[in-house]
N, C-alpha and C positions, 0 to 999 in steps of 0.2 A: 174224511177220510185220509186216512195216514198212510203215507204211502212206506212198503216192505222195503226192508233192508232185508237182502240177501246174502250179506255179509254174517259167516258163523262168529257168535261171540263166543273168544278165547276164555277162559274161566283162567281164574288167577291162581298163581300157587302159591301156597304158604311160604310163607317167608323161613319160618322156622324147619317146617321140615324140608326144603331143597338148600338150606344150609347146613343140617343135619344137626339140629341145635335139641337138645331133651329138654331143657330147663328155662326159663322165661327170670332172668334174675331182677330184682327190682329195684339194683344199686345203678346197673345199667340205663341211666335217664336217656341216650340218646337213643337206642333202640327202641324205648319206649317210648319217647316222641313221634316217630312213625305212624303211630297206631294212635296218637291222640289231635282232634279236630284243634283249628286256631283259638277255638273257647275251649278250650282242654276238656272237650269231653272224647268219653271211650268209642272210637268208630266201631260199626259190625262189621261183622264177618264178610258180608257183600260188601262193604267198600275197602275193606285190606287183601279180602281172598286166602286170611287165614282158614284152614281147618279148625274143629268148634274144640277139640281138645287143647291146641296151644290159644284159642280165644278165650277160654274159660282162665287159663293160665294168665295170659294178660290181664286180662282185667282183675283178676288178683294182685300180680304185681303192681299193675297201675295204683290199686287202690292200697296195699302198702306204702307205696314210693310217695303216695302224698300225705298218709298219716306220717309220716319220718321226714317230712319235710322239703323230699326229693325233686318232687312235681306238685304245679300249682291245684290248688282246687278247682278255683275257673279266673280266667285271664280273661281283663278287661278288653 
């Protein structure tokens, strides 16, 4: 049996909601890299703490940036 941890889990806040950003720009590659794994995969909202609305915007912006060759499709 696993011991229970009595510390409350803190829910992460959405990066875009807390910074009052309404849109996710595909040209802002530094911000988009925060939401990618080291293998250039899109991280899920449980890992990043983004709300569903901004998670959809992030995935769309990452796909656009990949298509414009601003971000890699895969990293080796």
